[in-house]
mmCIF file as gemmi writes it, N, C-alpha and C atoms, coordinates in Angstrom:
data_model
loop_
_atom_site.group_PDB
_atom_site.id
_atom_site.type_symbol
_atom_site.label_atom_id
_atom_site.label_alt_id
_atom_site.label_comp_id
_atom_site.label_asym_id
_atom_site.label_entity_id
_atom_site.label_seq_id
_atom_site.pdbx_PDB_ins_code
_atom_site.Cartn_x
_atom_site.Cartn_y
_atom_site.Cartn_z
_atom_site.occupancy
_atom_site.B_iso_or_equiv
_atom_site.pdbx_formal_charge
_atom_site.auth_seq_id
_atom_site.auth_asym_id
_atom_site.pdbx_PDB_model_num
ATOM 1 N N . LEU Axp A 1 ? -8.112 -24.46 -2.45 1 0 ? 1 A 1
ATOM 2 C CA . LEU Axp A 1 ? -7.984 -23.029 -2.238 1 0 ? 1 A 1
ATOM 3 C C . LEU Axp A 1 ? -6.409 -23.353 -2.682 1 0 ? 1 A 1
ATOM 4 N N . LEU Axp A 2 ? -5.563 -23.857 -2.15 1 0 ? 2 A 1
ATOM 5 C CA . LEU Axp A 2 ? -4.061 -23.249 -1.932 1 0 ? 2 A 1
ATOM 6 C C . LEU Axp A 2 ? -3.685 -23.977 -3.746 1 0 ? 2 A 1
ATOM 7 N N . GLY Axp A 3 ? -4.587 -25.074 -3.861 1 0 ? 3 A 1
ATOM 8 C CA . GLY Axp A 3 ? -4.397 -25.902 -5.269 1 0 ? 3 A 1
ATOM 9 C C . GLY Axp A 3 ? -4.778 -24.861 -6.262 1 0 ? 3 A 1
ATOM 10 N N . SER Axp A 4 ? -5.726 -23.888 -5.947 1 0 ? 4 A 1
ATOM 11 C CA . SER Axp A 4 ? -6.352 -22.917 -7.15 1 0 ? 4 A 1
ATOM 12 C C . SER Axp A 4 ? -5.066 -21.662 -7.191 1 0 ? 4 A 1
ATOM 13 N N . VAL Axp A 5 ? -4.887 -21.508 -6.132 1 0 ? 5 A 1
ATOM 14 C CA . VAL Axp A 5 ? -3.89 -20.03 -5.695 1 0 ? 5 A 1
ATOM 15 C C . VAL Axp A 5 ? -2.375 -20.451 -6.95 1 0 ? 5 A 1
ATOM 16 N N . SER Axp A 6 ? -2.101 -21.704 -6.279 1 0 ? 6 A 1
ATOM 17 C CA . SER Axp A 6 ? -0.795 -22.239 -6.78 1 0 ? 6 A 1
ATOM 18 C C . SER Axp A 6 ? -0.95 -22.486 -8.3 1 0 ? 6 A 1
ATOM 19 N N . GLN Axp A 7 ? -2.072 -23.056 -8.84 1 0 ? 7 A 1
ATOM 20 C CA . GLN Axp A 7 ? -2.073 -22.904 -10.473 1 0 ? 7 A 1
ATOM 21 C C . GLN Axp A 7 ? -2.14 -21.164 -10.46 1 0 ? 7 A 1
ATOM 22 N N . TYR Axp A 8 ? -2.867 -20.359 -10.216 1 0 ? 8 A 1
ATOM 23 C CA . TYR Axp A 8 ? -2.85 -19.012 -10.644 1 0 ? 8 A 1
ATOM 24 C C . TYR Axp A 8 ? -1.318 -18.421 -10.894 1 0 ? 8 A 1
ATOM 25 N N . VAL Axp A 9 ? -0.402 -18.775 -9.69 1 0 ? 9 A 1
ATOM 26 C CA . VAL Axp A 9 ? 1.062 -17.946 -10.077 1 0 ? 9 A 1
ATOM 27 C C . VAL Axp A 9 ? 1.176 -18.604 -11.283 1 0 ? 9 A 1
ATOM 28 N N . VAL Axp A 10 ? 1.138 -19.762 -11.538 1 0 ? 10 A 1
ATOM 29 C CA . VAL Axp A 10 ? 1.844 -20.814 -12.543 1 0 ? 10 A 1
ATOM 30 C C . VAL Axp A 10 ? 1.223 -20.18 -14.036 1 0 ? 10 A 1
ATOM 31 N N . GLU Axp A 11 ? 0.276 -19.667 -14.138 1 0 ? 11 A 1
ATOM 32 C CA . GLU Axp A 11 ? -0.477 -19.014 -14.874 1 0 ? 11 A 1
ATOM 33 C C . GLU Axp A 11 ? -0.011 -17.562 -15.339 1 0 ? 11 A 1
ATOM 34 N N . GLN Axp A 12 ? 0.537 -16.862 -13.913 1 0 ? 12 A 1
ATOM 35 C CA . GLN Axp A 12 ? 0.876 -15.546 -14.087 1 0 ? 12 A 1
ATOM 36 C C . GLN Axp A 12 ? 2.365 -15.644 -14.911 1 0 ? 12 A 1
ATOM 37 N N . SER Axp A 13 ? 3.284 -16.948 -14.28 1 0 ? 13 A 1
ATOM 38 C CA . SER Axp A 13 ? 4.368 -17.14 -14.859 1 0 ? 13 A 1
ATOM 39 C C . SER Axp A 13 ? 4.415 -17.285 -16.563 1 0 ? 13 A 1
ATOM 40 N N . LYS Axp A 14 ? 3.582 -17.827 -16.937 1 0 ? 14 A 1
ATOM 41 C CA . LYS Axp A 14 ? 3.401 -18.568 -18.329 1 0 ? 14 A 1
ATOM 42 C C . LYS Axp A 14 ? 2.505 -17.354 -19.244 1 0 ? 14 A 1
ATOM 43 N N . CYS Axp A 15 ? 1.971 -16.311 -18.672 1 0 ? 15 A 1
ATOM 44 C CA . CYS Axp A 15 ? 1.316 -15.298 -19.201 1 0 ? 15 A 1
ATOM 45 C C . CYS Axp A 15 ? 1.558 -14.213 -18.612 1 0 ? 15 A 1
ATOM 46 N N . PRO Axp A 16 ? 2.714 -13.527 -18.332 1 0 ? 16 A 1
ATOM 47 C CA . PRO Axp A 16 ? 2.715 -12.647 -17.465 1 0 ? 16 A 1
ATOM 48 C C . PRO Axp A 16 ? 1.958 -11.076 -18.24 1 0 ? 16 A 1
ATOM 49 N N . VAL Axp A 17 ? 1.912 -11.553 -19.619 1 0 ? 17 A 1
ATOM 50 C CA . VAL Axp A 17 ? 1.331 -10.48 -20.478 1 0 ? 17 A 1
ATOM 51 C C . VAL Axp A 17 ? -0.132 -10.008 -19.785 1 0 ? 17 A 1
ATOM 52 N N . LEU Axp A 18 ? -1.095 -11.118 -19.807 1 0 ? 18 A 1
ATOM 53 C CA . LEU Axp A 18 ? -2.283 -11.314 -19.43 1 0 ? 18 A 1
ATOM 54 C C . LEU Axp A 18 ? -2.155 -10.649 -17.766 1 0 ? 18 A 1
ATOM 55 N N . VAL Axp A 19 ? -1.31 -10.952 -17.041 1 0 ? 19 A 1
ATOM 56 C CA . VAL Axp A 19 ? -1.203 -10.415 -15.82 1 0 ? 19 A 1
ATOM 57 C C . VAL Axp A 19 ? -1.131 -8.846 -15.836 1 0 ? 19 A 1
ATOM 58 N N . VAL Axp A 20 ? -0.265 -8.079 -16.338 1 0 ? 20 A 1
ATOM 59 C CA . VAL Axp A 20 ? -0.256 -7.123 -16.417 1 0 ? 20 A 1
ATOM 60 C C . VAL Axp A 20 ? -1.692 -6.334 -17.289 1 0 ? 20 A 1
ATOM 61 N N . LYS Axp A 21 ? -2.377 -6.823 -18.129 1 0 ? 21 A 1
ATOM 62 C CA . LYS Axp A 21 ? -3.59 -6.266 -18.752 1 0 ? 21 A 1
ATOM 63 C C . LYS Axp A 21 ? -4.442 -6.572 -17.678 1 0 ? 21 A 1
């Protein structure tokens, strides 16, 4: 779980546009 959450945060930092959508 923690690993998945960390990866999710990293993805947000990489693609903030996708996060907004």
